[in-house]
N, C-alpha and C positions, 0 to 999 in steps of 0.2 A: 689335723688342720687347726691352726691356732687362730683365735678370734680376739678382737679387742675387747677388753672388759667394759661392761656397762655401755655397749654400743647403742642400745635402745634409749638409754637415758640421754646421750648426747644428741641423737637425732631429734628427740623431743625438745631439747633446749634450743637447737638451731631453728626449728620451726617457730618456736615462741619468739625468738629474737627477730625473725623476719616479719612476723605479724606486728610486733611492737614497733619496728622501724617504719612499716607501712602506715601504721596509725599516726606516728609522729609526722611523717611526710604529709599525710592527709590533713592533719590538724594544722600543720604549718601552711599548707595551701589554703585551707579555709580561713586561717588568720590573715594571710596576705590578701585574699579576695575581700575579706571584710574591711581591712584597712584601706585597700584600693577603692572599694565601693564607697566607703565613707568619705574618702578624699574626693572622689568624683562627685558624690552628692553635695559635698561642701562647695566644690567648684561650681556645680550647676546652680546651687542655691545662691551662691555669691554672684554668679553671672545673672541670674534672674533678678536678684535684688538690684544690681547695677542697671539692668535694662529698665526695670520699673522706675528706678530713681531718675534715670536719664529721660524717660518718657514724661515723668511728672515735671522735671525741670524744663523740658522743651515746651510743654503745654503752658506752663507758668510764664515762660518767656513770651510766648505768643499773646497771652493775656495782657502782659505789660505793654507790648508794642501796640496791640489793638486799643488798649485803654488810653495810651498816649494819643493815638489818632482821634479817638472819640473826644478826648479833652480838647484837642486842637479845634475840632468842629464846634464844640460847645463854647470855647473861648471866642470864636468868631461871631457867635450870636446870629440872630436872624437877619441882621443887616449884612448881606453878602457883598463883599468888595473884591476888586481885582487882587488884593493882597491875600485873601483867604479862600478864594474859590477852589484852589487846588491845595493838596498837601504841601506844606513847606518842604523845601529840598535841603538836604544836608548829606554830604558825602557823595553827591551825584557827580556826573561828568557829562559835559555837552556831547561827547562822542559816543555816549551810551544813552540813547533816547528813552529807553524804558526805565532806567534806574532813577528812583526818586530819593532814596536815602539808604545809608549804611550805618551800622553801629561804628562810630568813629570817636577817637579820643578828642577832647576839647570840642565837643559837639556845640555848634553855634545856637542850636535851639534852646530856648529858655527852659529852666526846670519848671515842672517835672517832665516836660516833653522830650528833653534830650535823652540820648541813648544810654548815658552812664557808662560808656565804654572806657576801659582802662588803657594805659599806654602799653599795650601788648597786642600785636597783630595775630589774627587767626592763621595767617599765611606762614610759610616756612621761614625760619631764621636763615637757613642756608638752603637755597634751592637745590643744591647738589646732594644734600643729605637731609631729606625730609624726616623729621622725628615723629613718633607716634602722637596722634592728636592734632598735628598741624594740618591745615586744610589748604590744598593747593588752589590756585586760581582756576585750574581745569575742573576741579571738583565743584567750585563755586558756580561754574557755568554749566552744570549738568542739565539745566533746563533750557539752555540756548537762548536766554533772553538778552545776553550780551553779545555784541558783534564778535565774530571769530577772528583770530589772528590770521588764519588761513581760510579765507572765505571760499576757496576753490577746493578744499579738501574733500575727498570722496570717502575716506575712511571715517571711523568713529573718532572725531576730534572735537573736543570741547574747549580747547585753549582759547581764552578770550584775547581781545586786543590788549596791547601792553599798557594802555592808560588805566586799565582796571586795577584797582588796589583792593586787596582782600580786606573785609571788615575787621575791626578790632574786637577783642573779647570783652564781654561784660562779666566781671568776676562776681560770683554770688557767695556771700558769707552766710553765717547762721542768721544774720540780721537782714539778709536780702542783698540786692545788687548794690555794688559800690563802684565809684569811679576813682581809680588810683593812677597817679602819674609816676610813681616809683615804688620800689620794693619795700615791704615792711615785714620784719621778722615775725610779728604775731600772726601773719597770714598762714603760717605752718604750725602754729601752736594749737594742738588739739585738746588742750585743757578744757573741760566742760564749761568753765566760766568764761572762756574767751569767745566772744561773739564775732570777732573778726576772722575766725578760722574759716578758710575758703573750702566750700564743699562742691563747687561746680563752676561752670562758666558757659556762656552762650554768645553767639554772634548772629547777626541777621542782616538781610538786605530786603528792601521793599521795591516792587516793580509795578508799573502802571499797566495792569492787564486790561483796563478799559480802553487803552489806546491800541489794542490789537484787533484783528479780525477773528471773530469767534468761528473756529473751524467747524462747529456743529451747524452753523447757519450760513456762513458767508462763502461766496464764490460759486459761480455757475458752471455746471459741466458744459462741455463743448457742444453738446446737441442743442443747447439753447440758441446757437448761432444759425441753425438750419432754417432755411426759408419755409415759411408756412403760407398756406393759401391766403390771399388778401381778402379781408372781410369788409373793409371799408375803403374803396378806392378813391382816388382823387376825383374831382368834379370834371370828368371828361366823358364824352359820348362817342367813342371810336366806332367807326364802321369798318369791319374787317372784310377784305375782298381777296379772292384768290388771284394769284398772279400766274396760274398755270395756263398756258396757251397751247391749243391743239388745232389741227387742221380743219376737221369737219365737226360742226356742232349744231345743236338745235336748242333754242332758248326754252327752259323748263317753266311751265305754268303749274300752279297748285290745282288740285282737284276741286271741282265746283262745290263739293260738299262742305268744304271748309272756307270758301271764299267769303270775305266780309262777314265773318261769324258775329251775330248780334249778341249783346251782353246777356240776354235771358238764357241763352243756350250754354252759358258757362257759369258754374257755381262760383261764389266768391272765394278768393284765396285769402290766406291769413299770414300776417307777418310772423316770421320766425319758424314757419312750418316748411320743411323741404318739399319741393315739388319738381315735377318733370312734365314738360309740355312737348308733345310731338312723339315721333317724327310725323311730318305732314307730307303726303305723297304728291309727286309731280308727274305730269304726263310724259316728260322726257327726263333722262338721267340728269341729275344735278351733282356737281362735284364740290360745290361750296355754297354756304349760306351766310347771310348777314342780316342784322336788324338795325333799323335806323336809330333805335333807342330802346333801352330796357330799364325797368324799375330797378332801383338800387338793390343789390343782392342777387340779381339774376344774371346769368351769362348764357351765351349761345355757343353750341358746338359748331364751329364753322364747317365741319365735315358732314355731320348728320343733320344739322338743323334743330336738334333737340335743345330746348330751353330748360335750364335747371338752376337750382340754388334755393335760397330761403329769402324771400322778399322782406325788406325792412322799411319800405316806404308806403304808408297807407295812402289810398286815393284811387282815382280812376285813371286808367292808362289806355292809350291806343298805340299799338305796336305794328310796325310794317316790316314783314320779313320778305327778303328777296332771295330767290334761288338762282344760281349761275351754272351755266354749262361749262364744258371743258375749255371753251374759248374765252370765257369770261363774259358771255352775253347774259344779261339779266332777263328773267321772265317777268310776268305780271306779279306784283307783290301780293302777299297774303296779309290781310288786316286782322289783328286780334284785339279784342276789347277785354281788358282785365279789370276786375274790381278787387282791391286788396284792403282788407280790414285788419284791425288790431292795433296794439300799442307796443312798439319796441321799447325795451328798457336799456339803460346803460350797461355795457358789457366790458369785460376785461379786454385789453388789447392783446393781439397775438403775441406769442412767446418772445420772438426776437425783437419785436418792437418794445415790449416791456423792458427788456434788458437795457435798451438805450434810454429808456425813461427812468431807470433806476427805481427809487422808492423803497427799496429794501436791501439789506446788507447782502442778500443772496446774489445780487447783481454785481458785487465787487468782482473786478476782473483781476484775478490773481497773477495773470501774466504780466501785470504792471510792476510786480514786486521784483526788486533786484535779485538776480539769481544767475550763478554761473556754475554749471550750464543752465540755460533758461528752462523754466518749468514747461514741460511738454503737455500737449493736449491729453494724452493718455494718463498722465499723472494727475492732472486736474480732475479728470473723470473719476479716477479712483479716490482721490482725496476728498472731493466734495459730493460727487454723485451718489456714492454708496452711503454716505453719512447723512444725507438729507432725506426728506420725506419720500423721494422717488425710490428709495431703497425698497420699500415695501411693495413697489410695483414690479419688481424684478421677476422675470419668468424663471422657471426652474432650470432652464438651459443655460442661464447666465452664470458666470464665475467671477471671482474677484478680479482676475486679470482680463476678463472679457465681459464687462458689464453691458447691459442692454438699456438704451435710452430711446425708446420709440417716441414719436411725436405725441401720440395720444397720452403717454405718461407725462410728457412735458406740460400738457394742458392741465392734467389733474394736479400736477405739482404747482403750477401757477395759481390755480383757483383755490387750492387748499392751503398749501404752505405759505404762499405769498399774500394771503388775505385778499386775493383779487376777486372778491364777490361781496355783495352787500351784507350787512349784519345778519346773523342767523335768525334773529327774531322776525326778520322781514322776509325770509326766504327759506322754504323747506324743500326746494327742488334739488338741492345739491346733496348727494349722498356721500358721507365721509368714507373714505377708503380705510379699512381696518389696518392698524399697525401691527400686523402679524409678523412673526419671524419667518424670513425666507432666506434660504441659503446660509443659515446660521447667523444672520445679521438683522438688526432692527434699525429704525431711524433714530437719529440723534444719539449715535452710539458712543461718542467719546465721553468718558467720565473724568479721566485724569489726564494731566499733561504727559505723564509717562506713557500712556497709551498712544498719544499723538507721536511721541518720539519713536515708539516702536513701529508705528505705521510708516514713519519716514524711512526707517531702516528697510522695511519690506518693499516700499514703492521706489525708494532711491532718489527722491528729489533732493535738491541742495539743502544741506543742513542750515545754511544761512537764512533760509526762509522761515525757520522756526522763531526767529526774533520778531516776526510780524503776525504770527498766528497764536491764538489763545484758545482755551477750552471753557472759559467761564466769564460771563459778563452779565450785568444787570443794569437796569435803568428804571427810575420811577416815571411813569407816563403821566405827568401832570405839569401844568405851567409852574413857573417859579412862584412860590407863595409870597415872595416879597415884592411883587409888582405893586406900584403905587395904588393905594385905595383898595387893594384886594385883600380883604380880611374876612375870614369866617364864611366864605361863600362856596358854592358848588364848584366854581372855577378852580379853586385851590386844590380840589381833590382829583380832578380828571380833565382831560381835554375833550373838546366837542368832536363827536364822530362825523367827519365830513362825508362819509358814505350815506348818511341820512339824506343827502341830496337826491338819492335815487327815488325818494318818495315825492319830490316836489315836481311832478310832471303836471301839465295842465289838467285841472279837474280830476284829481286822483281818486275821487269818490266813485266814478263810474266804472262799470265792468262790461266788457263785450266779449263774446266768445272768441277765443284765439288771442286775447290780449295778453301780452307777456311783460308788461310793466309791473314790477312788484308793487308800485304805489297804488295801483287800481284796486286789486282785491284786498290789499292790506288796509288802504285808507278808508274804505267804506265801513270797516269794522272798528277803526281806531281813530275817530275824528278828534277825540279829546287829547290823545297822546300826540297826534299830529300837530294840533294847535299848541301844545306845550313845547314841542320841538322847534316850531317855526313861528308861532304867533300868527298864522295865516288862515284865512277862510275863503272858500271859493265863491265867486259871484258869477252867475251866468251872464253872457252878453245879451244886449238887446237886439243885435243883428239887424240894425237898420231902422228900428222904430223911431229913433230920434236923430238919425244922422247917417253918415256913410262910413265905410271902413277906413277912409283916409283921414277923417277929421274928428270922428266921435271916439273919445277915449273908452267909452263903455260899449262900443260896438262888439268887441270880442270879449269872451269870458276872461276873467282875471282874478288875481288874488287881492284880498284886502287885509291890512294889518289890524289885528283885533285890539291892540293896545294904543293908547294915545302917545303922542310924541314925548310928553313929559314922563311917561313910564319907560321909554326906551333906555335911559341911562341907568335904570334900576337893575340891581343884580339879585334876583330871587334865588332860592335854593336850586331851582332848575331854570337857568336863563335860556331864552330861545336863541335861535341862530343870529338874529339881528342884534340882540342885546350883547352877544359875545363879540360880534364884529364892531359894534359901537364902542365897547370897552377898549378893544385893541386900538381902534382908530383914535380914541381920545388920548392915548398915551403919547401919540406923536402930534397932537393938535392942542397942546397946552391944557389938557383936561377938559376941553370943550367938545360937546357932541356935534356931529355933522351929519344930520339925517339924510341930506341929499347924497352924500358920498356913501353912507351906510347902505341905503336901499338900492342905489344904482349898482354898487359893487355886489351886493347880495343877489340882485336879479341877474347880473352878468355871470356870477358863479353858478347859479342854477342853470342858465342857458349853456354854459360851457360844459357842465357835467352831463346833461342829457344829450342825446343825439338830436339831429335837426328834423326829424320826421314825426315828432309828436304833435298832437293837435287837440283841440277841444271842439266837439261837434255842437251844432245848435241844439237847444233843449228839445226833447221829445222827438228827435229825428235819429233814425239809425244811420250808421255809416254807410256809404261814404259821406263825409261832411260837405256842405256847400260853402261854408265859411270857416275854414280851419284857422288856427293861430298857433304858430310855433314860438312866438316871442313871449317871454315871461313879462307880464305886466303886473305891477304891484301898486295898489292905491294905499298910501300910508298916511292919509288924512289931510284935511285942509286943501283939497283939490291938488294934492301932490301925487304925482305918478312917477314910478321908476320903471324903466324899460331895460330888458336884457338885450343881448346882441346876438340872438340866435341866428345862425347861418340858415339861409333858406335851404330847402330841400335839394338834395343832389339831383332831383328830377327838375328839368328845365320848366319854367313857368308855362311855356306853350304846350308842354306835354302833360302837366299836372296843374290844372287851373286852381286847385284848392289851396295853393300856397299863397300866403299873404306877402305884402311887401316887407322889406326889412327896415327896422328902425330901432335905434338910431344908426347912423352910418359911421363906423370906426375908420381910422386911417387905413390906407391901402396896405400898409405894412403889418396891420394887426393880424395876429395868428389866432384862428378860431379852432378850438380843439373838438368840441362836440363829442365828448366821451368822458367816461369816469376818470377822476384824477388818480394818478399813480403815486403822488406824494403831495404833502401840503405845500411844497414849493411851487407846484403848478397853479396855486391860487394867484400867482403873479401874472397869469394870463387874463385875469379879470379886467374888464373894461372899466375905467374910471374917468368919467367925463371931465373931472376937475384936475386930472393929472397934468403935470408940466412935462412929462416925458413925450417924445415924439410918437410913441406907440399908444399913448393914452391908456396905459395899464398901471397896475400897482407897481411900486418900486421895491424890489427885494435885492437891490444891488448897491445899497448905501445905508448909512445910519439914518434911515428915512422915517417918515411918519407912518409907514405901512408895516414895518418890520415886526411889530408885536403880533400880527396875525399868525406868524410862523409858530408862535409858542402856545396858541390856544386851540389849534385844530390838529387832528391826526386821522390817519386811515386805520390805525390799529389802536383799539381802546383797552387793551390789556393793562391792568394796573401796574404790572411789572413786565418789562420787555427785555429779552435777551438779544445779544448781538449788536447792541447800540454802541457806537464808538464815541469816546470822549472828544469833544471838539478841541480841547486843549492838548491833545496828544502831541508829543515831539516826534512821532513816527510819520514823517512826510510820505513814505511809500504806502502806508496804510490808507491815507487820504487819497493818494493817487489811484490806488486800486478801486476805490469807490467812484472817483470822478471819471476815470478813463472810460470811453465809450458812451458817455452821456450825450444826449441830443444838444447840439448847439442851436439848431433850427429845426423845430418840429414842423413837418410838412402839412400838418392838419389832416392827416389821413393815416389809416392803420396799415402802413407799408413798411417793409424793412428800409433801412437808410439807403437812399439813392446812390450815395458814394461816401467815401471816407470824410469828405469835407463837412458833412453834417454832424460828425461826432468828434468828441475830444480825443486827440491823439495821446499816445503814451508820453511823449516829450512834454506836451502842454499840461497833461495831468500831473506829472511829477513837478513841473514848475509851479503849478497851482498849489500842490501840497506843500512845497517848500515855502511858498509865500504865506500860506495860512499858518504854518508853524512859526514863521518869523513874526507874524502879526499877533498871534495868541501868546507868544513868549513875552512880548512887551506889553500886551494889552489883552489879557485873557477874556474868553467868552464867558459871560455871566449867565446867559440864558440861551435857549435855542434861537431866539430872535436875533442874536448876534451873528447868525449865519449871513444875514443881509450885509452886515459890515464886512465880513470876510469875503463875500462875493465881490463887493466893491474894491477891496484891496487887490484881489486877483485880477479883476478887469483892468485896474490901473497898471499892473505889472506885466501881464501876459497879453500881448496884442490879440491873440486868437479869441479872447473872451470879450473884447471891447468893440466888436463890429456893430452891435445893435443893442437895443434895450433887452432883447430876448437872450442874446449870447451873454450879456453881463449877468443875467440871472441864472445862468447854467449851474453855478455852484450852489445856489439856494435850492434849486430843484433836486440836485443830487444829494446834498448833505442834510437838508432841513429835517427830513423824516428819520434820518439815521444817526443824528448827532445828539449828544446830551452834554450838559455841563454841571449837573447837580448831583452826580453820583461818583464816589470814589471807588472804582473797581480795582482792587489791588491784589497782588500775589506777594505774600510774605515768606521769605526763605529763611528758616532758622535752623541752626545746628547747635545742639546742647550737649555738653559733656559733664559727667560727674567725675569726681576724683579729689585730689588733695595735693598740697605741696609737701614733699618729703623733708626729712630732717636736714638734708644737705642742700636744700633749695636756697639759691642766692639771687634769683631773678624771677620776674613775673612770667617768664616763658618756661620755667622749670616745673610746669604742672604735670602731674602724673594722672593719666586718663584711666578711669575704671569702666565707664560706660558712655555710650554715645547714641543720640537719636536725632534724626533730621526730619523736618516736616515742611511741606509747602502748603500754606493756608491761602485759599482763594476766598476773598471776602468783598462784599459790596456794602458801602456805608452811605446812607442818605446824607447829602451835604447840609441839609437844613435841619437844625435841631428842633426838638419839640419844645413847647412852652416851659416845661420843667427842666430843660437843659439836657434831657436824654437824647441819644442818637439812635435812629432806627437802623438795624442791620437787615439789609434786603436779601441776603443770602450768604451762605458760607459753604465751603467744601474743604475738608482736611485731607491731605494726601501724604501718607507716610512714604518716605523716599528710601528705598532699599538699594544699597550700593554694594 
């Protein structure tokens, strides 16, 4: 057998070759991986560098825009005029209410306030062929602050109306922003010594976010409309009788053991404490019961005869209860003698009544906003109910699609979130509900506008509504510091808390068991602070020693003002209630004090704020009093007395003889509230004996002598407030949402509106909003006091508001507490791009984009500069936009 020579040698050589080739392949792969990784790393590093550079450019652009706005405020100085109360507009459009300015070429604003935009649009040169870096109008409206071209679109559509023009680019060179009208070749010259070399560009638009409804605070869920039990009925004494008639009947008499029950056999009752009296047995079956009269707060079950409720009228009462048989025959009545002690305090009105009285942005009716399809009840519940404080009240069984809004939660919501209780330092009885997370949600949940847009996607309400809703707002809660003669005083720092009025009940030093007026227990420990707040001291009445109740001014207990009248115009660091009123009144009275008006208005406000069943007993006598007084009487020196207009008790005088006569006597059309105020606009119900109005009230429906009061009082004393709407907004539907459903005529009772005629309709609300926008466009509001002027303009244009003095002031009651004119709450939309012009560039639009960053900056600037010219930033929120 023949074999190949050296076969072992060749097999060894083949193996070596295979190994060598494998090594080459492996080395090649490693080399390729290395170079590929190096390329990727370089790309990533380059991308990271571009992203960082674009971020720096965007933030620098925001600094420039904000700096210009601050300079604009500083240039306006402390003398605020109609010309500088709002940011100057450039590049805006009347069909786009929210838009204040854009970066535009040939900016009319003077240097350095102008945008420095060059003659190159950020929008596409050819809409059919959008090049990299060009920003379409749809992208510019990702926030939905511009009206949509198709308002009825149900899909994700951001295309704005055709009148919107994309902002122009501000070119940034090595020397900073420049404004160019034409191409220059040195813009592409990267030579290190060429400072005109372009390294980036940005464009921006500024929107009025202060003219939107803050979605975190505004708009009530539908459950707010549900009927709640009446707590303070009208002055009626109905006798309810059964109408059931049967054939055979016997009149029922009450058992002798309860007949004519004498007072000693019944312990005293107390105001504010729930009770149940009965049932009282009869000798024959009774099918119905009635009472000739019941103290306010008590009701009788006409089927069982049980009397229940929580009395609020102190005094002695005699009640006659009658039982009826099936034929309607009455038996002999049962007489009950009741003694009710205590001191009721002002309370918040029931939930649906509060809605009609407005006073807070939460009562904005979002159904007034234009929407196709209309915003549904379920959508409002989800949009607002989950995001407000009631969120933390949700039971574990609730879901996002099926939220629970029980009435008890509505009460908690009203008392806590709406500030419907007296200041915390005066009341420790309310327990704050913890804001714990439930169902994965907490209160005040919206942080960014992008979250709001995402919620719109999940709920499905009209996208067009987003142009009326915001997520950020601020307002400084203080009077305008440039009021005449107002310099360096306490008033310039904060408004006076009108809820302090809950302390000024007759003789607030005394305390009785069961008394629920916060002023009683609080006042006995804080007389010096009380005097500081009001300048008042209590004087016991002489109760007939020197006269009788009809002619002797000192017969009843009363207040006396501790300062002399020449001290009234002074403004100490802590001015009292009457000094504040006096200052405001002087502004409309040629700078001259009017003590008669000041103290009569002050007394009327005290009487309006407390309910009408408060009284002062004779000294050293336990209740019930024999000579009570519900009228606020103030001795302000020199034999001068001011009288409130307290309505007499709901109890008829023949049933409760402890009620004194009423003085003075206001016109028959006068509306007496007898409850805590829900907004500073309700000060307009104060009786003013010198008024020229038929109603003899303050005038908050014209550029009157009274309007300044609106700017010096508040129900919310927070130094900064959220959810406050700019009175100079161009968004008429936002104003309409606040105005719709407001009381035109307050019935003077805590009842839901008797019918729709008592409330502002949607059509009239929108007409009012449009008139206000028209008025402020030509004559901007400088302070909150200008609400009175706006109310007068609406009354002159919309007949529904002109029926009476009360209806004319509807706008003041709805807007005064919710409006501001001294804060610029803005949203700045900026898009920044880094890059350069290539060697072949021949036009300003030939920019090569390397990196891009977009931000939405929410910012609130105080309109009034500091003495050194600096401008206070009240709050900011930076939102990176990921597209």
